[in-house]
C-alpha positions, 0 to 999 in steps of 0.5 A: 500499500502506497502512502497516497492509497485510499480505501473503498469497499467492493461488495463489503470488502475493503480494497486499497486503491491509488488516489484518483483510480477508477472504480473499474480499477478497484474492481480489478484489484478486488478480483471482482470481474462481474459488474452486473448480470444480463437478463439471462443471468450471465456475468458482465464486465467493462468492455469499452472503458469509455462509458459507451457500452454501459457494461460497467454499471455498478451501484456507488454509495447506494446510487444504481447504474453508475459507470465504473469506468468513468468514476474516480474512487473516493475514500470510503466509497461503497461499491456494489456489483452484480456479482452475487445477484441473479437475474 
């Protein structure tokens, strides 16, 4: 952990990330490679990295449908993915 790291929560687990890192980077560090589930129940994850595909949608601080690839982490941020939910 570097001195400029902050902590966020990913699906209830604390994760140290660099200040200014994207939420998608925090998910990768947390080994949480599922942002949501398709209507058929398949795991989905970020695809384009630009916010266009919408595959990176997660809940951040209780707000659904936030784009993980376009959102910078803040200390104490709570990120909920679709990893545990089923369609």
